[in-house]
Backbone as CSV, one residue per row, in Angstrom:
resi,resn,N_x,N_y,N_z,CA_x,CA_y,CA_z,C_x,C_y,C_z
1,UNK,82.071,12.697,258.490,81.403,13.903,257.983,80.674,14.591,259.136
2,UNK,80.906,15.874,259.292,80.269,16.607,260.371,78.804,16.815,260.087
3,UNK,78.047,17.080,261.132,76.606,17.275,260.992,76.270,18.544,260.249
4,UNK,77.255,19.471,260.163,76.986,20.738,259.482,77.140,20.627,257.982
5,UNK,77.787,19.553,257.520,77.985,19.394,256.091,76.731,18.848,255.434
6,UNK,76.595,19.126,254.139,75.431,18.721,253.376,75.815,17.594,252.428
7,UNK,74.893,16.679,252.217,75.139,15.564,251.312,73.912,15.351,250.453
8,UNK,74.071,15.238,249.134,72.908,15.047,248.275,72.251,13.692,248.527
9,UNK,70.944,13.678,248.619,70.183,12.467,248.897,69.060,12.345,247.893
10,UNK,68.845,11.123,247.400,67.750,10.865,246.483,66.473,10.677,247.289
11,UNK,65.518,11.569,247.083,64.269,11.511,247.829,63.343,10.404,247.343
12,UNK,63.327,10.171,246.024,62.376,9.227,245.437,63.077,7.964,244.961
13,UNK,63.866,7.344,245.850,64.674,6.216,245.419,63.827,5.069,244.882
14,UNK,62.703,4.750,245.523,61.861,3.638,245.067,61.362,3.866,243.643
15,UNK,60.853,5.078,243.369,60.355,5.385,242.031,61.491,5.385,241.004
16,UNK,62.649,5.937,241.384,63.770,5.979,240.466,64.299,4.580,240.194
17,UNK,64.319,3.734,241.208,64.761,2.357,241.019,63.846,1.628,240.035
18,UNK,62.537,1.851,240.180,61.591,1.241,239.234,61.816,1.752,237.813
19,UNK,62.141,3.040,237.696,62.387,3.609,236.368,63.607,2.979,235.714
20,UNK,64.661,2.734,236.507,65.855,2.091,235.965,65.549,0.673,235.501
21,UNK,64.692,-0.024,236.249,64.289,-1.373,235.843,63.467,-1.322,234.563
22,UNK,62.575,-0.329,234.464,61.695,-0.219,233.290,62.473,0.047,232.009
23,UNK,63.651,0.631,232.123,64.441,0.912,230.919,64.781,-0.362,230.153
24,UNK,64.832,-1.478,230.849,65.165,-2.727,230.190,63.974,-3.521,229.713
25,UNK,62.770,-3.055,229.989,61.573,-3.804,229.607,61.319,-3.669,228.104
26,UNK,61.095,-4.798,227.454,60.823,-4.788,226.024,59.522,-4.067,225.707
27,UNK,58.559,-4.136,226.624,57.263,-3.501,226.367,57.371,-1.992,226.292
28,UNK,58.453,-1.420,226.832,58.653,0.026,226.746,59.034,0.414,225.321
29,UNK,59.840,-0.432,224.678,60.387,-0.091,223.367,59.589,-0.697,222.215
30,UNK,58.898,-1.811,222.467,58.009,-2.396,221.457,56.614,-2.444,222.072
31,UNK,55.890,-1.366,221.916,54.579,-1.241,222.534,53.491,-1.793,221.615
32,UNK,52.285,-1.915,222.162,51.164,-2.379,221.358,50.866,-1.403,220.222
33,UNK,51.040,-0.109,220.490,50.806,0.884,219.455,51.751,0.721,218.282
34,UNK,53.025,0.384,218.578,53.994,0.180,217.501,53.626,-1.041,216.666
35,UNK,53.139,-2.094,217.309,52.764,-3.308,216.581,51.549,-3.048,215.703
36,UNK,50.597,-2.266,216.211,49.406,-1.955,215.420,49.741,-1.153,214.171
37,UNK,50.800,-0.353,214.233,51.198,0.478,213.098,52.402,-0.107,212.361
38,UNK,52.566,-1.411,212.447,53.765,-2.050,211.903,53.753,-2.119,210.379
39,UNK,52.650,-2.596,209.819,52.570,-2.799,208.379,52.115,-1.522,207.679
40,UNK,52.734,-1.262,206.553,52.378,-0.082,205.765,51.072,-0.320,205.029
41,UNK,50.204,0.665,205.084,48.916,0.590,204.403,48.897,1.682,203.340
42,UNK,49.557,1.408,202.217,49.707,2.405,201.168,49.178,1.866,199.849
43,UNK,48.883,2.796,198.969,48.395,2.422,197.641,49.498,1.693,196.872
44,UNK,49.123,0.700,196.047,50.126,-0.006,195.242,50.893,0.978,194.355
45,UNK,52.168,0.727,194.177,53.016,1.598,193.392,53.856,0.763,192.426
46,UNK,54.441,1.431,191.458,55.284,0.742,190.506,56.580,0.311,191.182
47,UNK,57.012,-0.921,190.924,58.226,-1.417,191.547,57.934,-2.066,192.886
48,UNK,58.943,-2.046,193.769,58.805,-2.678,195.080,57.751,-1.960,195.914
49,UNK,57.005,-2.750,196.680,55.932,-2.206,197.503,56.441,-1.941,198.931
50,UNK,55.822,-0.959,199.561,56.146,-0.657,200.949,55.543,-1.739,201.844
51,UNK,56.355,-2.293,202.725,55.888,-3.316,203.658,55.801,-2.767,205.069
52,UNK,56.790,-1.959,205.451,56.897,-1.492,206.826,56.680,0.022,206.905
53,UNK,56.033,0.447,207.977,55.872,1.876,208.235,57.173,2.429,208.818
54,UNK,57.263,3.750,208.810,58.415,4.384,209.456,58.458,4.034,210.941
55,UNK,57.282,3.871,211.551,57.224,3.516,212.963,57.893,2.170,213.217
56,UNK,57.698,1.215,212.311,58.319,-0.103,212.462,59.836,0.009,212.385
57,UNK,60.334,0.802,211.444,61.780,0.973,211.301,62.352,1.663,212.543
58,UNK,61.667,2.707,213.020,62.137,3.406,214.213,62.172,2.482,215.418
59,UNK,61.142,1.655,215.568,61.084,0.742,216.708,62.260,-0.223,216.692
60,UNK,62.546,-0.809,215.532,63.676,-1.740,215.424,65.000,-1.034,215.726
61,UNK,65.160,0.177,215.218,66.406,0.899,215.448,66.548,1.297,216.915
62,UNK,65.439,1.623,217.570,65.513,1.928,218.997,65.923,0.709,219.802
63,UNK,65.372,-0.445,219.450,65.771,-1.683,220.115,67.268,-1.917,219.918
64,UNK,67.748,-1.678,218.715,69.171,-1.822,218.425,70.028,-0.946,219.329
65,UNK,69.608,0.311,219.522,70.399,1.251,220.300,70.321,0.970,221.793
66,UNK,69.141,0.602,222.276,68.976,0.369,223.708,69.770,-0.849,224.162
67,UNK,69.754,-1.907,223.354,70.384,-3.156,223.754,71.746,-3.372,223.105
68,UNK,72.249,-2.370,222.394,73.598,-2.442,221.850,73.782,-3.537,220.821
69,UNK,72.850,-3.667,219.897,72.888,-4.723,218.899,73.393,-4.196,217.561
70,UNK,73.856,-5.125,216.713,74.136,-4.795,215.330,72.869,-4.911,214.511
71,UNK,72.932,-4.507,213.256,71.737,-4.555,212.420,71.252,-5.989,212.224
72,UNK,72.154,-6.916,211.957,71.751,-8.308,211.790,71.237,-8.887,213.101
73,UNK,71.904,-8.547,214.201,71.442,-9.017,215.513,70.057,-8.476,215.827
74,UNK,69.803,-7.237,215.416,68.485,-6.646,215.647,67.409,-7.414,214.902
75,UNK,67.685,-7.771,213.667,66.725,-8.555,212.883,66.398,-9.866,213.582
76,UNK,67.418,-10.598,214.024,67.180,-11.858,214.705,66.498,-11.688,216.046
77,UNK,66.859,-10.630,216.772,66.269,-10.374,218.086,64.769,-10.121,217.968
78,UNK,64.378,-9.260,217.035,62.964,-8.936,216.875,62.183,-10.152,216.367
79,UNK,62.782,-10.923,215.463,62.117,-12.137,214.991,61.859,-13.102,216.144
80,UNK,62.851,-13.318,217.004,62.676,-14.200,218.156,61.620,-13.662,219.109
81,UNK,61.620,-12.347,219.288,60.652,-11.740,220.186,59.227,-11.921,219.663
82,UNK,59.039,-11.710,218.359,57.715,-11.887,217.772,57.271,-13.348,217.866
83,UNK,58.229,-14.276,217.777,57.885,-15.682,217.943,57.379,-15.969,219.339
84,UNK,58.012,-15.392,220.355,57.567,-15.574,221.737,56.220,-14.911,221.993
85,UNK,55.932,-13.844,221.246,54.675,-13.119,221.415,53.547,-13.699,220.575
86,UNK,53.838,-14.736,219.806,52.816,-15.313,218.947,52.512,-14.465,217.732
87,UNK,53.504,-13.699,217.276,53.319,-12.823,216.116,54.195,-13.287,214.951
88,UNK,54.247,-14.609,214.748,55.093,-15.151,213.693,54.715,-14.629,212.319
89,UNK,53.443,-14.271,212.126,52.999,-13.789,210.814,53.382,-12.335,210.559
90,UNK,53.880,-11.651,211.580,54.255,-10.246,211.405,55.673,-10.184,210.853
91,UNK,55.860,-9.574,209.682,57.206,-9.542,209.080,58.149,-8.629,209.870
92,UNK,59.430,-8.915,209.753,60.462,-8.132,210.432,61.411,-7.567,209.377
93,UNK,61.726,-6.287,209.422,62.648,-5.711,208.428,64.020,-6.373,208.511
94,UNK,64.597,-6.696,207.353,65.958,-7.239,207.375,66.953,-6.104,207.555
95,UNK,68.191,-6.472,207.776,69.200,-5.465,208.128,69.444,-4.466,206.998
96,UNK,69.317,-4.897,205.746,69.526,-3.961,204.639,68.395,-2.934,204.574
97,UNK,67.162,-3.377,204.868,66.036,-2.443,204.897,66.218,-1.414,205.999
98,UNK,66.659,-1.857,207.163,66.880,-0.935,208.278,67.931,0.110,207.904
99,UNK,68.995,-0.328,207.253,70.067,0.595,206.881,69.614,1.584,205.809
100,UNK,68.897,1.083,204.788,68.474,1.947,203.685,67.400,2.943,204.115
101,UNK,66.512,2.541,205.006,65.414,3.424,205.414,65.827,4.406,206.510
102,UNK,66.921,4.160,207.192,67.296,4.970,208.352,67.491,6.438,207.992
103,UNK,68.186,6.694,206.889,68.510,8.073,206.549,67.314,8.913,206.166
104,UNK,66.205,8.293,205.785,65.011,9.031,205.347,64.012,9.268,206.469
105,UNK,64.306,8.764,207.653,63.360,8.902,208.762,63.376,10.334,209.308
106,UNK,62.202,10.817,209.640,62.103,12.092,210.336,61.903,11.841,211.815
107,UNK,62.836,12.301,212.632,62.800,12.033,214.070,62.452,13.317,214.809
108,UNK,61.269,13.345,215.396,60.860,14.480,216.221,61.305,14.254,217.659
109,UNK,61.524,15.341,218.354,61.882,15.269,219.774,60.814,15.974,220.602
110,UNK,59.586,15.450,220.613,58.536,16.119,221.388,58.837,16.037,222.869
111,UNK,58.785,17.173,223.532,59.071,17.210,224.965,57.811,17.189,225.799
112,UNK,56.659,17.488,225.188,55.378,17.497,225.896,55.450,18.365,227.139
113,UNK,56.198,19.439,227.046,56.358,20.347,228.178,55.618,21.642,227.899
114,UNK,54.634,21.926,228.739,53.857,23.145,228.574,54.302,24.241,229.533
115,UNK,55.378,23.944,230.286,55.866,24.953,231.210,56.451,26.112,230.428
116,UNK,56.117,27.308,230.841,56.604,28.487,230.162,56.771,29.586,231.195
117,UNK,57.833,30.357,231.138,58.905,30.310,230.137,59.950,29.242,230.467
118,UNK,60.750,28.894,229.475,61.743,27.836,229.610,63.139,28.417,229.753
119,UNK,63.921,27.793,230.624,65.345,28.101,230.723,66.083,26.995,229.966
120,UNK,66.525,27.325,228.759,67.191,26.354,227.892,68.694,26.427,228.095
121,UNK,69.346,25.274,228.135,70.806,25.228,228.238,71.343,24.458,227.043
122,UNK,72.503,24.877,226.547,73.078,24.366,225.306,74.504,23.898,225.554
123,UNK,74.857,22.812,224.900,76.241,22.337,224.968,76.512,21.459,223.751
124,UNK,77.781,21.152,223.510,78.169,20.292,222.396,79.243,19.329,222.857
125,UNK,79.421,18.259,222.082,80.428,17.267,222.410,80.860,16.562,221.136
126,UNK,81.977,15.870,221.198,82.470,15.136,220.046,82.082,13.671,220.111
127,UNK,81.750,13.091,218.961,81.430,11.671,218.850,82.364,11.050,217.818
128,UNK,82.976,9.938,218.184,83.848,9.242,217.250,83.025,8.628,216.119
129,UNK,83.605,8.598,214.954,82.978,7.932,213.819,83.401,6.477,213.834
130,UNK,82.441,5.595,213.663,82.707,4.161,213.728,83.792,3.769,212.728
131,UNK,84.798,3.036,213.223,85.862,2.565,212.350,87.067,3.480,212.292
132,UNK,86.937,4.703,212.823,88.060,5.635,212.822,88.712,5.642,214.207
133,UNK,89.916,6.176,214.281,90.508,6.399,215.585,91.772,5.606,215.833
134,UNK,91.787,4.811,216.930,93.008,4.180,217.396,93.615,3.229,216.361
135,UNK,92.750,2.491,215.646,93.261,1.530,214.679,94.036,2.238,213.572
136,UNK,93.441,3.301,213.002,94.140,4.038,211.942,95.412,4.686,212.461
137,UNK,95.374,5.141,213.718,96.558,5.774,214.277,97.693,4.755,214.402
138,UNK,97.347,3.525,214.774,98.364,2.497,214.910,98.927,2.075,213.554
139,UNK,98.056,1.975,212.550,98.491,1.496,211.240,99.209,2.581,210.444
140,UNK,98.639,3.794,210.435,99.145,4.860,209.575,99.971,5.902,210.313
141,UNK,100.027,5.821,211.609,100.802,6.786,212.364,99.969,7.966,212.820
142,UNK,100.545,8.801,213.662,99.809,9.907,214.260,99.473,11.001,213.257
143,UNK,100.139,11.014,212.115,99.859,12.069,211.149,98.515,11.864,210.474
144,UNK,97.923,10.677,210.568,96.636,10.425,209.939,95.550,11.181,210.700
145,UNK,94.797,12.005,210.001,93.739,12.792,210.645,92.600,11.877,211.068
146,UNK,92.109,12.082,212.259,91.039,11.255,212.801,89.716,12.003,212.630
147,UNK,88.717,11.280,212.182,87.423,11.884,211.874,86.481,11.745,213.049
148,UNK,85.730,12.794,213.328,84.718,12.740,214.364,83.640,13.757,214.060
149,UNK,82.528,13.651,214.745,81.384,14.529,214.551,81.136,15.339,215.833
150,UNK,80.422,16.434,215.663,80.048,17.258,216.819,78.539,17.185,217.011
151,UNK,78.150,16.796,218.200,76.742,16.729,218.576,76.394,17.967,219.390
152,UNK,75.329,18.664,218.998,74.885,19.876,219.688,73.500,19.605,220.285
153,UNK,73.339,19.899,221.577,72.094,19.602,222.270,71.522,20.850,222.921
154,UNK,70.190,20.959,222.857,69.453,21.937,223.640,68.637,21.182,224.670
155,UNK,68.718,21.591,225.942,68.110,20.842,227.036,67.240,21.764,227.887
156,UNK,66.038,21.310,228.188,65.164,22.020,229.110,65.688,21.795,230.520
157,UNK,66.169,22.840,231.167,66.801,22.684,232.473,65.807,22.294,233.555
158,UNK,64.523,22.492,233.342,63.521,22.114,234.336,63.204,20.624,234.301
159,UNK,63.193,20.023,233.108,62.787,18.626,232.961,63.941,17.692,232.610
160,UNK,65.049,18.227,232.105,66.151,17.390,231.663,65.940,16.783,230.291
161,UNK,64.840,17.131,229.618,64.549,16.577,228.303,65.322,17.319,227.213
162,UNK,65.770,16.580,226.224,66.459,17.170,225.078,65.414,17.742,224.137
163,UNK,65.450,19.029,223.911,64.469,19.692,223.064,64.936,19.826,221.620
164,UNK,66.241,19.721,221.374,66.772,19.887,220.025,68.132,19.209,219.948
165,UNK,68.445,18.677,218.765,69.734,18.017,218.559,70.155,18.190,217.107
166,UNK,71.396,18.594,216.900,71.950,18.708,215.548,73.310,18.025,215.520
167,UNK,73.707,17.627,214.323,74.998,16.974,214.123,75.745,17.709,213.027
168,UNK,77.015,18.021,213.275,77.850,18.705,212.288,79.197,18.004,212.195
169,UNK,79.987,18.411,211.226,81.347,17.877,211.161,82.215,18.585,212.192
170,UNK,83.457,18.159,212.290,84.313,18.688,213.354,84.857,20.077,213.068
171,UNK,84.529,20.638,211.914,85.015,21.982,211.596,83.993,23.067,211.923
172,UNK,82.781,22.687,212.241,81.729,23.666,212.517,81.850,24.200,213.938
173,UNK,81.667,25.503,214.085,81.726,26.118,215.398,80.453,25.901,216.188
174,UNK,80.586,25.939,217.503,79.417,25.753,218.368,78.374,26.834,218.134
175,UNK,78.829,28.059,217.927,77.904,29.185,217.797,76.994,29.046,216.582
176,UNK,77.440,28.339,215.554,76.649,28.225,214.324,75.365,27.436,214.524
177,UNK,75.276,26.657,215.605,74.115,25.787,215.815,73.120,26.343,216.831
178,UNK,73.384,27.525,217.345,72.470,28.090,218.340,71.091,28.346,217.738
179,UNK,71.045,28.990,216.583,69.752,29.291,215.965,68.983,28.020,215.587
180,UNK,69.598,27.001,214.962,68.853,25.768,214.699,68.324,25.106,215.960
181,UNK,69.076,25.161,217.049,68.613,24.561,218.296,67.417,25.321,218.867
182,UNK,67.471,26.642,218.818,66.351,27.438,219.306,65.111,27.240,218.436
183,UNK,65.324,27.186,217.139,64.199,27.022,216.218,63.493,25.687,216.439
184,UNK,64.275,24.619,216.601,63.646,23.312,216.836,62.967,23.265,218.195
185,UNK,63.583,23.878,219.199,62.985,23.894,220.530,61.620,24.564,220.508
186,UNK,61.517,25.683,219.812,60.258,26.422,219.774,59.233,25.761,218.862
187,UNK,59.679,24.939,217.916,58.728,24.319,216.985,57.805,23.341,217.669
188,UNK,58.198,22.820,218.844,57.358,21.860,219.565,56.593,22.506,220.700
189,UNK,56.749,23.812,220.876,56.083,24.489,221.972,54.646,24.825,221.609
190,UNK,53.719,24.811,222.566,52.346,25.206,222.271,52.256,26.623,221.742
191,UNK,53.181,27.491,222.191,53.123,28.878,221.756,53.472,29.031,220.286
192,UNK,54.145,28.004,219.710,54.568,28.115,218.316,53.387,28.192,217.367
193,UNK,52.201,27.786,217.846,51.024,27.852,217.000,50.533,29.281,216.833
194,UNK,50.934,30.162,217.731,50.530,31.562,217.644,51.520,32.309,216.775
195,UNK,51.422,33.617,216.799,52.307,34.428,215.964,53.746,34.281,216.416
196,UNK,54.674,34.558,215.511,56.093,34.402,215.816,56.528,35.331,216.928
197,UNK,56.025,36.546,216.918,56.410,37.503,217.954,55.944,37.056,219.316
198,UNK,54.704,36.594,219.402,54.183,36.153,220.692,54.937,34.934,221.183
199,UNK,55.274,34.013,220.245,56.008,32.815,220.620,57.375,33.171,221.176
200,UNK,58.049,34.131,220.544,59.378,34.515,220.986,59.336,35.108,222.382
201,UNK,58.253,35.805,222.735,58.180,36.471,224.015,57.802,35.518,225.140
202,UNK,57.099,34.450,224.856,56.569,33.624,225.926,57.237,32.263,226.058
203,UNK,57.862,31.725,224.991,58.351,30.356,225.035,59.692,30.239,225.750
204,UNK,60.590,31.189,225.565,61.911,31.124,226.159,62.122,32.288,227.118
205,UNK,62.725,31.956,228.264,63.079,32.986,229.226,64.574,33.271,229.148
206,UNK,65.375,32.227,229.345,66.819,32.379,229.312,67.441,31.230,228.521
207,UNK,68.589,31.509,227.941,69.365,30.496,227.221,70.776,30.542,227.772
208,UNK,71.194,29.452,228.404,72.507,29.394,229.031,73.491,28.563,228.232
209,UNK,74.739,28.996,228.205,75.807,28.278,227.513,77.134,28.724,228.099
210,UNK,78.195,27.980,227.794,79.497,28.339,228.344,80.185,29.388,227.473
211,UNK,81.433,29.698,227.821,82.143,30.773,227.147,82.434,30.536,225.683
212,UNK,82.304,29.295,225.211,82.540,29.024,223.792,81.502,29.701,222.901
213,UNK,80.385,30.079,223.485,79.304,30.726,222.738,79.320,32.240,222.907
214,UNK,80.400,32.782,223.442,80.478,34.220,223.715,80.812,34.989,222.439
215,UNK,79.797,35.211,221.615,79.944,36.049,220.422,78.734,36.977,220.331
216,UNK,78.924,38.089,219.653,77.816,39.024,219.489,76.692,38.401,218.674
217,UNK,77.048,37.562,217.705,76.011,36.924,216.884,75.116,36.026,217.725
218,UNK,75.698,35.261,218.651,74.903,34.383,219.508,73.987,35.215,220.408
219,UNK,74.518,36.281,220.971,73.701,37.159,221.802,72.528,37.719,221.001
220,UNK,72.808,38.123,219.764,71.749,38.697,218.932,70.677,37.665,218.597
221,UNK,71.096,36.443,218.277,70.126,35.393,217.937,69.224,35.100,219.116
222,UNK,69.810,34.941,220.295,69.009,34.638,221.489,68.061,35.792,221.798
223,UNK,68.545,37.001,221.683,67.695,38.173,221.954,66.568,38.275,220.939
224,UNK,66.823,37.909,219.692,65.773,37.947,218.667,64.637,36.986,218.995
225,UNK,64.931,35.923,219.729,63.899,34.974,220.139,63.234,35.378,221.457
226,UNK,63.547,36.575,221.928,62.896,37.090,223.126,63.432,36.544,224.421
227,UNK,64.619,35.932,224.401,65.197,35.337,225.600,66.418,36.130,226.060
228,UNK,66.817,35.901,227.303,67.988,36.548,227.873,69.188,35.626,227.759
229,UNK,70.270,36.053,227.110,71.468,35.207,227.034,72.148,35.125,228.399
230,UNK,72.479,33.915,228.810,73.236,33.698,230.051,74.548,33.036,229.651
231,UNK,75.455,33.859,229.148,76.737,33.387,228.624,77.833,34.251,229.221
232,UNK,78.811,33.669,229.881,79.871,34.486,230.498,80.819,35.066,229.451
233,UNK,80.991,36.358,229.429,81.960,36.958,228.493,83.386,36.683,228.953
234,UNK,84.319,36.803,228.041,85.725,36.633,228.398,86.136,37.690,229.424
235,UNK,87.127,37.355,230.222,87.531,38.267,231.291,88.103,39.575,230.744
236,UNK,88.617,39.545,229.534,89.142,40.772,228.919,88.164,41.355,227.902
237,UNK,86.883,41.012,228.019,85.880,41.475,227.055,85.748,42.993,227.100
238,UNK,85.560,43.575,225.931,85.421,45.026,225.814,83.996,45.385,225.392
239,UNK,83.546,46.519,225.867,82.223,47.016,225.483,82.287,47.533,224.047
240,UNK,81.340,47.117,223.249,81.332,47.477,221.834,80.576,48.777,221.585
241,UNK,79.475,48.960,222.298,78.623,50.128,222.079,78.497,50.901,223.388
242,UNK,79.184,52.004,223.472,79.235,52.760,224.727,77.947,53.565,224.945
243,UNK,77.827,54.084,226.151,76.588,54.745,226.558,76.232,55.964,225.743
244,UNK,77.217,56.641,225.172,76.930,57.843,224.391,76.547,57.520,222.953
245,UNK,76.463,56.227,222.613,76.064,55.832,221.259,74.550,55.816,221.155
246,UNK,74.047,55.977,219.959,72.605,55.956,219.758,72.062,54.547,219.713
247,UNK,70.774,54.409,219.964,70.122,53.106,219.917,70.194,52.371,221.237
248,UNK,69.460,51.266,221.352,69.437,50.499,222.604,70.774,49.823,222.853
249,UNK,71.119,49.561,224.120,72.393,48.898,224.437,72.375,47.445,223.972
250,UNK,73.554,46.918,223.699,73.692,45.532,223.275,73.647,44.599,224.484
251,UNK,72.987,43.441,224.378,72.883,42.520,225.524,74.242,42.107,226.076
252,UNK,75.200,41.862,225.214,76.513,41.446,225.704,77.193,42.587,226.451
253,UNK,77.022,43.809,225.964,77.586,44.959,226.673,76.969,45.106,228.058
254,UNK,75.668,44.853,228.160,74.997,44.951,229.465,75.542,43.900,230.427
255,UNK,75.848,42.708,229.929,76.430,41.671,230.776,77.806,42.096,231.279
256,UNK,78.607,42.666,230.386,79.946,43.116,230.781,79.849,44.215,231.836
257,UNK,78.917,45.149,231.668,78.753,46.235,232.649,78.328,45.685,234.005
258,UNK,77.403,44.713,234.003,76.925,44.159,235.274,78.064,43.453,236.008
259,UNK,78.884,42.697,235.271,79.988,41.981,235.900,81.021,42.957,236.440
260,UNK,81.283,44.029,235.733,82.237,45.032,236.209,81.754,45.693,237.486
261,UNK,80.447,45.869,237.584,79.901,46.572,238.738,79.685,45.658,239.939
262,UNK,79.205,44.431,239.694,78.811,43.551,240.800,79.684,42.303,240.944
263,UNK,80.494,42.013,239.963,81.336,40.827,240.048,80.745,39.639,239.295
264,UNK,81.610,38.747,238.848,81.184,37.600,238.049,80.370,36.600,238.862
265,UNK,80.741,36.399,240.123,80.027,35.427,240.949,78.567,35.836,241.170
266,UNK,78.338,37.116,241.423,76.967,37.573,241.621,76.171,37.465,240.323
267,UNK,76.818,37.762,239.200,76.129,37.627,237.907,75.678,36.185,237.688
268,UNK,76.542,35.234,238.002,76.189,33.826,237.839,75.016,33.451,238.732
269,UNK,75.010,33.939,239.954,73.947,33.589,240.894,72.622,34.217,240.488
270,UNK,72.647,35.479,240.124,71.418,36.191,239.777,70.783,35.604,238.517
271,UNK,71.585,35.179,237.553,71.079,34.704,236.273,71.011,33.175,236.186
272,UNK,71.186,32.483,237.317,71.095,31.015,237.354,72.049,30.364,236.357
273,UNK,73.266,30.876,236.300,74.238,30.310,235.364,74.579,28.866,235.705
274,UNK,74.408,28.487,236.996,74.734,27.120,237.403,73.885,26.079,236.672
275,UNK,72.731,26.494,236.127,71.893,25.546,235.397,72.572,25.034,234.134
276,UNK,73.556,25.762,233.642,74.241,25.338,232.426,74.852,23.957,232.592
277,UNK,75.223,23.600,233.820,75.827,22.284,234.048,74.867,21.151,233.710
278,UNK,73.560,21.430,233.666,72.594,20.398,233.308,72.750,19.984,231.850
279,UNK,73.256,20.871,231.004,73.553,20.493,229.623,74.717,19.514,229.590
280,UNK,75.728,19.749,230.424,76.842,18.807,230.508,76.370,17.463,231.045
281,UNK,75.427,17.492,231.982,74.861,16.248,232.505,74.150,15.468,231.406
282,UNK,73.404,16.187,230.550,72.709,15.524,229.443,73.707,14.907,228.468
283,UNK,74.806,15.608,228.198,75.849,15.069,227.321,76.453,13.808,227.942
284,UNK,76.701,13.851,229.238,77.265,12.688,229.939,76.313,11.503,229.873
285,UNK,75.020,11.748,230.076,74.037,10.671,230.010,73.926,10.132,228.592
286,UNK,73.988,11.008,227.606,73.925,10.574,226.208,75.071,9.611,225.901
287,UNK,76.279,9.991,226.273,77.429,9.139,225.970,77.425,7.867,226.808
288,UNK,76.991,7.982,228.065,76.990,6.815,228.926,75.972,5.765,228.519
289,UNK,74.798,6.215,228.062,73.717,5.291,227.727,73.659,4.950,226.240
290,UNK,74.026,5.891,225.377,73.906,5.692,223.935,75.242,5.457,223.230
291,UNK,76.343,5.627,223.947,77.641,5.386,223.342,78.360,6.672,222.962
292,UNK,79.675,6.544,222.798,80.527,7.695,222.494,80.899,7.786,221.020
293,UNK,80.250,6.986,220.184,80.596,7.006,218.767,79.333,6.894,217.922
294,UNK,79.504,7.149,216.636,78.420,7.034,215.673,78.689,5.795,214.822
295,UNK,77.713,4.889,214.771,77.919,3.637,214.061,77.624,3.743,212.571
296,UNK,76.693,4.593,212.187,76.273,4.679,210.785,77.440,5.085,209.887
297,UNK,77.350,4.708,208.619,78.454,4.956,207.686,78.164,6.102,206.730
298,UNK,76.928,6.577,206.640,76.604,7.699,205.749,76.122,8.879,206.582
299,UNK,76.251,10.073,205.994,75.907,11.292,206.728,74.435,11.314,207.123
300,UNK,73.546,10.943,206.202,72.115,10.964,206.500,71.788,9.997,207.641
301,UNK,72.387,8.800,207.607,72.138,7.823,208.656,72.727,8.261,209.988
302,UNK,73.850,8.967,209.936,74.459,9.465,211.170,73.534,10.466,211.859
303,UNK,72.970,11.388,211.093,72.066,12.384,211.678,70.834,11.721,212.272
304,UNK,70.277,10.747,211.546,69.119,10.035,212.083,69.485,9.284,213.353
305,UNK,70.659,8.695,213.358,71.085,7.905,214.518,71.147,8.748,215.790
306,UNK,71.797,9.914,215.722,71.946,10.718,216.938,70.604,11.291,217.384
307,UNK,69.731,11.628,216.447,68.422,12.157,216.832,67.555,11.041,217.451
308,UNK,67.663,9.839,216.916,66.910,8.732,217.490,67.447,8.369,218.873
309,UNK,68.749,8.504,219.054,69.325,8.275,220.377,68.843,9.336,221.366
310,UNK,68.742,10.590,220.907,68.232,11.653,221.780,66.781,11.386,222.160
311,UNK,65.991,10.928,221.202,64.594,10.610,221.489,64.495,9.454,222.472
312,UNK,65.335,8.451,222.301,65.351,7.314,223.220,65.737,7.753,224.621
313,UNK,66.714,8.641,224.711,67.134,9.150,226.016,66.002,9.915,226.681
314,UNK,65.213,10.655,225.897,64.056,11.353,226.452,63.036,10.373,227.017
315,UNK,62.838,9.246,226.325,61.890,8.254,226.834,62.375,7.679,228.155
316,UNK,63.671,7.473,228.280,64.226,7.009,229.546,64.028,8.052,230.640
317,UNK,64.203,9.306,230.282,64.033,10.382,231.260,62.598,10.436,231.761
318,UNK,61.636,10.249,230.862,60.226,10.295,231.257,59.842,9.149,232.186
319,UNK,60.565,8.042,232.118,60.257,6.918,233.000,60.491,7.278,234.462
320,UNK,61.411,8.194,234.698,61.672,8.634,236.062,63.108,9.080,236.242
321,UNK,63.281,10.146,237.008,64.590,10.685,237.297,64.707,10.912,238.800
322,UNK,65.935,10.897,239.329,66.094,11.105,240.769,65.808,12.542,241.177
323,UNK,65.206,12.693,242.342,64.991,14.010,242.931,65.995,14.165,244.071
324,UNK,66.906,15.102,243.875,68.003,15.277,244.822,67.658,16.391,245.804
325,UNK,67.891,16.132,247.078,67.702,17.158,248.100,68.926,17.198,248.989
326,UNK,69.172,18.351,249.572,70.282,18.508,250.496,69.755,18.283,251.900
327,UNK,70.266,17.245,252.547,69.850,16.943,253.915,71.051,16.861,254.822
328,UNK,70.875,17.278,256.008,71.970,17.215,256.957,72.262,15.777,257.336
329,UNK,73.549,15.457,257.486,73.976,14.106,257.818,74.638,14.114,259.196
């Protein structure tokens, strides 16, 4: 490699190495706070009584996902762990309780990011449904339709944290999830406590996505939230509202005009379109660390599963990420 070439280098290797080690520490996933909030403290009710808090169920499910365990294995793992910790008197949810309570859990994705404005990037990917796929294809032939889900993610390009996550079936278009992703992203922002108009103007700066999101509806939704759409139009895109028409110009039309005048490469550079690749990076990390399939068997449990995996991935991100710099070699 010549001295003029550039090579990416991790500046904070020691800190990043420690973060990778910390991902495997049990104390990260079963903290003292989780143990203190383990037992439910609720008024007696008719029928079966509540024993475990939602926090206890979430903690067990996170352990399951981080260490790649089954529900029964998770029950035994946590029981053994509590025995080593001297917490034999603390009950552990059995596998049926974990399965039944999973679908009712509310999973927030707090990013704790006060940076404003935010450059949000969006992407989607397919997740296999547990039990479907190659086996059915071998038994029933290629004509058997294979089932899968679509995971949609909103990612803060500055921090790498997942700000929003939705799950749909394989027939839903990517564009249909833009508004839910923006709404969830803004719901955790400090500005969301103020008026809706003020929040829209200050919380989001730009929203980047690939050409699959190139529709007028997506442009309108992003603009309604006070952000600038950074979405490349198709090469044969036509202007919808010409200059002699009344009213303000459409955002997508303005993008087409800029590209015609200055070129697509300059448009990408000026609008930081390259940041969109960080959404693909988040998808890659999600599949690499959390798996490429959904294990749950019901729709409610599937949605909880992917959101809990996104939250777990955020916790890993907060432990430490590499800082890449270009240095001459």
